[in-house]
C-alpha positions as CSV (number, residue, x, y, z in Angstrom):
1,M,76.7,108.0,102.5
2,E,77.2,104.3,102.1
3,H,75.9,102.2,105.0
4,Q,78.3,99.5,106.0
5,K,77.2,96.3,107.7
6,E,78.5,96.1,111.2
7,L,80.8,93.1,111.7
8,T,80.3,90.6,114.4
9,E,82.9,90.1,117.1
10,A,84.0,86.8,115.4
11,E,84.4,88.6,112.1
12,L,86.4,91.4,113.6
13,L,88.7,88.9,115.3
14,H,89.1,87.1,112.1
15,H,90.1,90.3,110.3
16,L,92.6,91.1,113.0
17,Q,94.4,87.8,112.2
18,L,94.9,88.6,108.5
19,S,98.4,89.7,107.7
20,I,100.8,90.4,105.0
21,D,102.1,87.5,103.0
22,P,105.3,86.3,104.7
23,N,107.3,86.5,101.4
24,D,106.2,90.1,101.0
25,L,107.2,90.9,104.6
26,K,110.6,89.3,104.1
27,E,111.2,91.2,100.9
28,Y,110.1,94.4,102.6
29,Q,112.6,93.9,105.5
30,Q,115.4,93.1,103.0
31,L,114.7,96.2,101.0
32,V,114.5,98.4,104.1
33,A,118.0,97.1,105.0
34,I,119.3,97.9,101.6
35,F,117.7,101.3,101.7
36,K,119.3,102.0,105.1
37,G,122.6,101.0,103.6
38,G,122.2,103.8,101.2
39,E,122.6,102.0,97.9
40,I,119.2,101.0,96.5
41,S,118.4,100.7,92.8
42,P,115.5,102.6,91.4
43,E,113.6,99.3,90.8
44,D,114.2,98.2,94.4
45,H,113.2,101.6,95.7
46,E,109.9,101.5,93.7
47,R,109.2,98.0,95.1
48,L,110.0,99.2,98.6
49,I,107.5,102.0,98.2
50,Q,104.8,99.5,97.0
51,L,105.5,97.2,99.9
52,S,105.5,100.1,102.3
53,D,102.1,101.1,101.1
54,L,100.9,97.5,101.6
55,V,102.2,97.4,105.1
56,E,100.6,100.8,106.0
57,I,97.3,99.9,104.5
58,T,97.2,96.6,106.3
59,H,98.0,98.3,109.6
60,A,95.4,100.9,109.0
61,M,92.7,98.3,108.2
62,R,93.7,96.3,111.3
63,M,93.4,99.4,113.5
64,K,90.0,100.1,112.0
65,H,88.9,96.6,113.2
66,V,90.5,97.1,116.6
67,V,88.5,100.3,117.0
68,A,85.3,98.6,115.9
69,L,86.0,95.7,118.3
70,A,86.6,98.2,121.2
71,K,83.3,99.9,120.4
72,L,81.4,96.6,120.2
73,R,82.8,95.6,123.6
74,N,82.2,99.1,125.0
75,I,85.8,99.5,126.2
76,S,88.5,102.0,125.5
77,L,90.9,101.6,122.6
78,E,93.8,101.5,125.0
79,D,92.1,98.6,126.9
80,M,91.4,96.8,123.6
81,L,95.0,97.1,122.6
82,Q,96.2,95.9,125.9
83,E,93.8,92.9,125.7
84,L,95.2,92.1,122.2
85,G,98.8,92.4,123.5
86,A,99.4,95.2,121.1
87,P,101.5,98.3,121.8
88,S,99.6,101.1,123.5
89,I,98.6,104.1,121.6
90,T,101.5,106.1,122.9
91,H,103.8,103.6,121.3
92,L,102.2,103.5,117.8
């Protein structure tokens, strides 16, 4: 099993600040609206799937760092989310 270097608190906080490119996020939101309207082209649908994957992967990586930060601070995940101003686990 590969041993991963544990990140410092500063590194974890930095990773939490990384986000999706604003242009990609805007395009994603536009494509979601088109999809909800029921008339999306096959090309736009494929792009929506790609952007959805990007959003989900980014969220999963962010959560991985939140969990690591909670562990480092020796607090619960719920407390860590509250400290970061994020939705609680019951709302995710």
